[in-house]
C-alpha positions in Angstrom: 77.8 -175.6 222.5 75.6 -171.6 223.1 75.0 -172.0 220.0 73.6 -176.1 220.6 71.3 -174.6 223.4 70.2 -171.5 221.0 69.3 -174.2 218.2 67.8 -176.6 221.0 65.5 -173.6 223.2 64.1 -172.4 219.3 65.9 -168.9 219.3 68.7 -169.7 216.5 65.7 -168.6 213.7 64.4 -166.0 215.5 68.3 -164.9 215.6 67.9 -165.7 211.3 65.6 -163.4 210.6 66.5 -160.8 212.6 69.3 -159.3 210.1 66.5 -159.2 207.5 64.5 -156.8 208.7 64.5 -153.7 207.4 64.7 -150.3 210.0 62.1 -147.7 209.5 61.0 -144.6 211.1 58.0 -144.1 212.9 56.2 -142.6 210.4 56.2 -143.8 206.4 54.4 -142.6 203.8 52.8 -145.9 202.5 49.9 -146.0 199.3 46.8 -147.7 199.5 45.8 -149.6 197.2 44.0 -150.5 194.8 43.5 -146.4 194.9 46.7 -146.0 195.0 46.5 -142.9 197.2 49.2 -142.1 199.4 48.9 -141.8 202.7 51.1 -141.5 206.0 51.3 -144.4 208.5 52.6 -144.4 211.9 54.2 -147.9 212.9 53.3 -148.2 216.3 55.1 -150.8 218.4 52.7 -150.7 221.2 49.3 -151.5 219.2 48.9 -155.8 218.7 47.2 -154.5 215.4 46.8 -152.8 212.4 44.0 -150.2 212.0 43.0 -148.0 209.0 40.1 -145.4 209.0 37.1 -146.2 207.8 33.7 -144.0 207.9 30.1 -145.1 206.3 31.2 -148.9 207.0 28.4 -151.3 206.0 28.5 -154.8 206.7 26.5 -157.0 203.7 26.1 -160.2 202.6 27.7 -161.1 198.1 27.6 -164.5 197.0 27.5 -166.3 200.6 30.6 -164.2 201.6 30.4 -161.3 204.6 31.6 -158.2 203.4 32.4 -154.7 204.1 32.1 -151.5 202.2 33.6 -148.5 203.8 35.1 -145.1 202.8 37.8 -142.9 204.0 39.1 -139.1 202.6 41.9 -139.1 199.6 43.5 -136.3 202.3 43.0 -137.5 205.9 44.2 -134.0 207.1 40.7 -132.1 205.0 37.9 -134.9 206.3 35.9 -133.3 203.9 37.3 -133.4 200.3 37.4 -136.6 197.8 36.7 -140.1 199.2 37.8 -143.5 198.1 35.6 -146.3 198.5 36.1 -150.1 199.5 34.4 -153.6 199.3 36.3 -156.0 201.1 35.6 -159.8 202.1 35.4 -159.5 206.1 38.6 -161.6 207.5 37.5 -161.2 210.6 37.0 -159.0 213.6 39.2 -158.1 216.8 38.7 -157.1 220.1 40.2 -153.9 221.0 41.2 -152.9 224.6 40.0 -149.3 225.8 40.9 -147.1 228.4 40.4 -148.2 232.2 36.2 -148.2 232.9 35.8 -148.5 229.3 34.2 -152.2 227.8 36.5 -153.6 224.9 35.8 -153.0 221.3 35.3 -155.2 218.6 36.0 -154.2 214.9 35.9 -156.0 211.6 38.7 -157.1 210.1 40.1 -156.3 206.1 43.1 -157.9 204.4 44.0 -154.7 202.2 47.3 -154.4 199.9 49.6 -151.4 200.2 53.1 -150.8 199.1 56.1 -149.5 201.3 59.5 -149.1 200.8 58.5 -150.2 196.7 57.6 -153.3 197.5 53.6 -154.0 197.5 52.5 -155.9 200.6 49.4 -156.7 202.4 47.9 -156.5 206.2 44.8 -157.4 208.2 43.9 -153.7 209.4 41.0 -153.2 211.9 38.4 -150.5 210.4 38.2 -147.6 213.2 37.2 -143.7 213.2 40.1 -142.1 213.0 39.5 -138.6 211.8 40.7 -137.3 215.3 43.9 -138.7 215.0 46.7 -137.6 213.2 47.3 -140.4 211.0 44.7 -142.5 208.8 46.8 -145.9 209.2 48.4 -147.3 212.4 51.3 -150.7 211.0 51.0 -152.8 214.7 53.4 -155.6 215.6 51.7 -158.2 214.1 52.6 -156.5 211.0 55.6 -154.8 211.8 57.6 -157.9 213.2 58.1 -160.0 210.4 59.0 -157.1 208.0 60.8 -153.8 210.0 62.1 -152.9 213.1 61.0 -149.0 214.5 63.4 -146.4 215.0 61.8 -144.2 217.1 64.1 -141.6 216.2 63.6 -140.8 213.1 60.5 -140.3 210.0 60.2 -140.9 206.5 63.4 -143.4 206.0 62.0 -145.0 202.8 61.6 -142.3 200.1 58.4 -142.8 198.6 58.6 -145.2 195.7 56.3 -147.7 194.3 56.4 -149.6 191.3 53.4 -148.5 188.7 
């Protein structure tokens, strides 16, 4: 009777997917494509969407498609050395809540490929100046819910292995 009730309420598919999620630490190494650069990502269940550090953000149109060009430093801790440039189609915009008394912020969203735990994946990222934050990439719930659970007591659970 309980399984029938769960199935009727629509919970059974959720229960069957839960076993497929991998447990990750709250910090994980990922490789950003296509530049193949290794960065540390913070897996944040408190954030709905994912974000990536972006500077020199420039919106433009090419072939009738809205695009954005942005850069980030190869080494986020330096904030000086070599830069990586991305030129991607704009996927949309996201409204980010800010601290009380500050208006929400609109940010551009892009789809970006990356490798984590040996698997090539992609997610939508909002572009943000994260230079004052410790980690250039934040993976939020919209991505995590389909792939990982987060163990807040662990870091770097997965060995850094990505296909060539």
